C-alpha positions as CSV (number, residue, x, y, z in Angstrom):
1,M,34.9,-5.3,87.8
2,K,32.8,-2.2,88.2
3,E,35.0,-0.4,85.7
4,K,34.4,-3.2,83.1
5,I,30.6,-3.0,83.7
6,L,30.6,0.8,83.2
7,E,32.8,0.4,80.0
8,F,30.4,-2.2,78.6
9,Q,27.4,0.0,79.4
10,K,29.1,3.0,77.6
11,N,29.9,0.9,74.5
12,A,26.4,-0.4,74.4
13,E,24.9,3.1,74.6
14,N,27.3,4.3,71.8
15,K,26.3,1.4,69.5
16,F,22.6,2.1,70.2
17,K,23.0,5.8,69.3
18,K,24.8,4.9,66.0
19,F,22.1,2.4,65.2
20,K,19.4,4.9,65.9
21,R,21.1,7.6,63.8
22,S,21.7,5.1,61.0
23,K,18.0,4.0,61.1
24,N,16.8,7.7,61.0
25,Q,19.1,8.3,58.0
26,S,17.7,5.3,56.2
27,I,14.1,6.5,56.8
28,I,15.0,9.9,55.5
29,Y,16.7,8.4,52.5
30,Y,13.8,6.2,51.6
31,C,11.3,9.0,52.1
32,V,13.3,11.3,49.8
33,T,13.7,8.6,47.2
34,S,10.0,7.8,47.3
35,I,9.1,11.4,46.8
36,I,11.5,11.7,43.8
37,I,10.1,8.5,42.2
38,F,6.5,9.6,42.8
39,G,7.3,13.0,41.2
40,M,8.8,11.5,38.1
41,V,5.9,9.1,37.7
42,F,3.4,11.9,38.1
43,F,5.3,14.1,35.6
44,L,5.5,11.3,33.0
45,T,1.8,10.4,33.3
46,S,0.3,13.8,34.0
47,N,-0.2,14.4,30.2
48,R,-2.1,11.1,30.0
49,L,-4.2,11.8,33.0
50,F,-5.2,15.3,32.1
51,N,-5.3,14.8,28.3
52,Q,-6.8,11.3,28.0
53,D,-8.8,12.2,24.9
54,F,-5.7,12.4,22.8
55,F,-3.7,9.4,24.0
56,V,-5.3,7.4,21.2
57,K,-4.3,6.9,17.5
58,S,-6.5,8.1,14.6
59,T,-9.7,6.2,14.0
60,T,-9.2,3.6,11.3
61,L,-10.6,4.5,7.9
62,N,-13.4,2.4,6.3
63,K,-13.8,0.3,9.5
64,E,-17.5,0.0,10.6
65,I,-18.2,1.1,14.2
66,L,-21.4,0.0,15.8
67,F,-22.8,2.8,18.0
68,E,-26.3,2.5,19.4
69,N,-28.6,2.3,16.3
70,N,-25.9,3.5,13.9
71,N,-23.3,1.9,11.8
72,I,-20.6,4.5,11.3
73,K,-17.5,4.5,9.0
74,V,-14.9,7.2,8.7
75,L,-14.2,7.4,5.0
76,D,-11.6,10.2,4.8
77,R,-10.3,13.3,6.5
78,E,-8.7,16.4,4.9
79,Y,-7.3,19.7,6.1
80,N,-6.3,23.0,4.4
81,P,-3.2,24.4,6.1
82,N,-3.9,27.8,4.6
83,T,-7.5,28.3,5.7
84,G,-7.8,25.9,8.6
85,V,-10.7,24.1,7.0
86,F,-11.1,20.5,8.3
87,E,-13.5,18.0,6.9
88,M,-14.2,14.4,8.0
89,F,-16.3,12.3,5.7
90,L,-18.6,9.7,7.3
91,N,-21.0,7.0,6.2
92,I,-23.8,6.6,8.7
93,K,-26.5,3.9,8.4
94,N,-29.5,4.3,10.7
95,S,-32.6,2.3,10.8
96,N,-34.9,5.1,11.8
97,P,-36.2,6.9,8.7
98,N,-37.7,9.8,10.8
99,I,-34.3,11.1,11.9
100,D,-32.6,13.5,9.5
101,K,-29.3,13.6,11.3
102,P,-28.8,10.5,13.5
103,I,-25.9,11.9,15.6
104,N,-24.8,15.1,17.3
105,V,-21.1,16.1,17.2
106,S,-18.7,18.3,19.2
107,L,-15.0,18.8,18.7
108,R,-11.9,19.4,20.9
109,E,-8.4,20.1,19.8
110,K,-5.3,18.9,21.7
111,N,-3.4,22.2,21.8
112,H,-6.5,24.3,22.6
113,L,-8.5,22.3,25.1
114,E,-10.0,25.4,26.7
115,D,-11.2,26.9,23.4
116,K,-14.7,26.1,22.0
117,I,-14.2,25.1,18.4
118,K,-17.3,25.0,16.3
119,C,-18.1,22.0,14.2
120,E,-21.0,21.2,12.0
121,L,-22.6,17.9,10.7
122,I,-23.6,18.3,7.1
123,K,-26.0,15.8,5.5
124,V,-25.0,15.2,1.9
125,G,-26.9,12.0,1.0
126,I,-29.0,9.2,2.5
127,N,-26.0,7.8,4.4
128,D,-23.3,10.4,3.6
129,Y,-22.3,13.1,6.1
130,V,-19.4,15.7,6.5
131,I,-18.1,17.0,9.8
132,Y,-16.9,20.5,9.0
133,S,-14.8,22.8,11.2
134,K,-12.1,25.4,11.1
135,L,-9.0,24.6,13.2
136,P,-6.1,26.7,14.5
137,T,-3.0,26.5,12.3
138,D,-1.0,24.8,15.1
139,W,-3.5,22.0,15.7
140,S,-2.1,18.5,16.3
141,A,-5.1,16.2,16.9
142,V,-8.8,16.4,17.2
143,S,-11.3,14.4,19.3
144,I,-14.8,14.3,18.1
145,S,-17.5,13.3,20.5
146,I,-20.6,11.6,19.0
147,T,-24.0,11.2,20.7
148,S,-27.2,9.9,19.4
149,S,-29.9,12.4,18.3
150,D,-32.6,9.8,18.8
151,K,-33.4,10.8,22.4
152,E,-36.2,8.3,22.8
153,N,-34.1,5.3,22.0
154,S,-30.7,6.5,23.0
155,L,-28.7,4.8,25.7
156,G,-26.9,8.1,26.5
157,D,-23.5,6.7,25.4
158,T,-20.7,8.8,23.8
159,L,-18.5,7.6,20.9
160,K,-15.1,9.3,20.4
161,I,-13.4,9.3,17.0
162,Y,-9.9,10.8,16.5
163,S,-7.8,12.4,13.8
164,D,-4.1,13.0,14.2
165,R,-2.7,15.7,12.0
166,K,-0.1,13.3,10.6
167,D,-2.9,11.0,9.4
168,T,-5.0,13.8,7.9
169,K,-4.5,14.6,4.2
170,E,-3.3,18.2,3.5
171,N,-5.2,19.7,0.6
172,I,-4.6,23.4,-0.2
173,N,-7.6,23.3,-2.5
174,L,-10.0,22.3,0.2
175,K,-12.8,24.8,0.6
176,D,-16.4,25.3,1.6
177,E,-18.7,23.4,-0.8
178,D,-22.4,23.2,-1.6
179,I,-24.2,19.9,-1.4
180,N,-23.3,19.0,-5.0
181,G,-19.7,19.7,-4.3
182,Y,-19.7,17.4,-1.3
183,K,-21.5,14.7,-3.4
184,I,-18.7,14.9,-5.9
185,K,-16.2,14.4,-3.1
186,F,-18.1,11.3,-1.9
187,V,-18.0,9.9,-5.4
188,D,-14.3,10.5,-5.6
189,I,-13.8,8.7,-2.3
190,E,-15.8,5.7,-3.6
191,I,-13.9,5.6,-6.8
192,E,-10.6,5.7,-4.9
193,N,-11.8,2.8,-2.7
194,L,-12.9,0.8,-5.8
195,N,-9.5,1.4,-7.4
196,N,-7.8,0.1,-4.3
197,E,-10.0,-3.0,-4.4
198,I,-9.0,-3.5,-8.1
199,S,-5.3,-3.2,-7.1
200,E,-5.8,-5.9,-4.5
201,L,-7.6,-8.2,-7.1
202,D,-4.7,-7.6,-9.5
203,K,-2.2,-8.7,-6.9
204,L,-4.2,-11.9,-6.3
205,I,-4.5,-12.6,-10.0
206,E,-0.7,-12.1,-10.4
207,E,0.0,-14.4,-7.6
208,K,-2.2,-17.1,-9.2
209,N,-0.5,-16.6,-12.5
210,T,2.9,-17.0,-10.9
211,T,1.8,-20.2,-9.2
212,E,0.3,-21.5,-12.5
213,S,3.6,-20.8,-14.3
214,N,5.6,-22.6,-11.7
215,L,3.3,-25.7,-11.7
216,K,3.6,-25.8,-15.5
217,R,7.3,-25.6,-15.4
218,I,7.4,-28.4,-12.8
219,N,5.2,-30.6,-14.9
220,S,7.4,-30.0,-17.9
221,E,10.5,-31.1,-15.9
222,L,8.6,-34.2,-14.6
223,E,7.7,-35.2,-18.1
224,E,11.3,-34.9,-19.2
225,D,12.5,-36.9,-16.2
226,K,10.1,-39.8,-17.0
227,K,12.3,-40.9,-19.9
228,Y,14.9,-42.0,-17.3
229,Q,12.7,-43.4,-14.6
230,T,11.5,-46.9,-13.6
231,E,7.8,-47.8,-14.0
232,N,7.1,-47.1,-10.3
233,E,8.9,-43.7,-10.6
234,K,7.0,-42.9,-13.8
235,Q,3.7,-43.6,-12.0
236,E,4.7,-41.4,-9.1
237,S,5.7,-38.6,-11.5
238,E,2.4,-39.0,-13.4
239,N,0.4,-38.7,-10.1
240,K,2.3,-35.4,-9.3
241,I,1.6,-34.1,-12.9
242,N,-2.1,-34.9,-12.6
243,A,-2.3,-33.2,-9.1
244,N,-0.6,-30.1,-10.5
245,K,-3.0,-30.1,-13.4
246,N,-6.0,-30.2,-11.0
247,T,-4.4,-27.3,-9.1
248,I,-4.0,-25.3,-12.3
249,D,-7.7,-25.9,-13.2
250,K,-8.7,-24.7,-9.8
251,L,-6.4,-21.6,-10.2
252,N,-8.0,-20.8,-13.5
253,R,-11.5,-21.0,-12.0
254,E,-10.4,-18.7,-9.2
255,K,-8.9,-16.2,-11.7
256,E,-12.1,-16.3,-13.7
257,G,-14.0,-15.3,-10.6
258,L,-11.5,-12.6,-9.7
259,N,-11.6,-11.1,-13.2
260,K,-15.4,-11.1,-13.0
261,D,-15.3,-9.2,-9.8
262,K,-12.7,-6.8,-11.3
263,K,-15.0,-6.1,-14.3
264,E,-17.9,-5.4,-11.9
265,L,-15.8,-2.8,-10.0
266,Q,-14.6,-1.2,-13.3
267,N,-18.3,-0.9,-14.4
268,K,-19.1,0.8,-11.1
269,I,-16.3,3.3,-11.6
270,I,-17.7,4.1,-15.1
271,N,-21.1,4.7,-13.6
272,L,-19.7,6.8,-10.8
273,N,-17.8,9.0,-13.3
274,N,-21.0,9.5,-15.2
275,K,-22.7,10.5,-11.9
276,K,-19.9,13.0,-11.2
277,N,-20.2,14.5,-14.6
278,D,-23.9,15.0,-14.1
279,L,-23.3,16.6,-10.7
280,K,-20.9,19.1,-12.3
281,K,-23.5,20.3,-14.8
């Protein structure tokens, strides 16, 4: 009996030791696994943590941004790969007539975060401004910090706008300009935008022309089918024909309005080209 008790005690001790060893191994395994996972997560997110300014896509062109007392639009951005010249064209509307330049700007480049890269805000017209800088040839993205120059009414906020290299036009003819040279560039940007608007109007007009042609074809088929229809069927066809005619009349009125808008845009382009010719003199 005593031997059985001793044997049971020995077996129990062995099982406890195995359990303890297994438990320790599990703890070590989970610790090592946790460290590996944490390391991978840190590695994958470290760029985002330390380079937050550039985890953003380029600022959308021609989209109004409300910032303090300013309405800001990025109109265009260009870069000369040979000289490093970078220009961003802005439209800034500010209600304070006593402020010459309503914003202050500073620039950082993704691949050169420690370098101080100079940038300048050039006033071209009442609402037209250029951000000018010279970037390293290996640049990939810029972050431009904007603050209000109206210290008395400023909230102290900062707006960031971005330009990724792949979204920036390459222009080997881009160079330093005088004020008239920049005015011509703004005229060209406006003409390009107006031509884009005209293209959109042309698409709408073409769609309405297609719809009108289809409705006329359907009406012709309905008229042809009336020869073989009962009185009730004829009345139903006539109702459809009249409804289609009303739709066609509406389409023609809409096309008339679109063509009027198109003519207005074309006249604007003529005037802008005249302005550009005068600036070149």
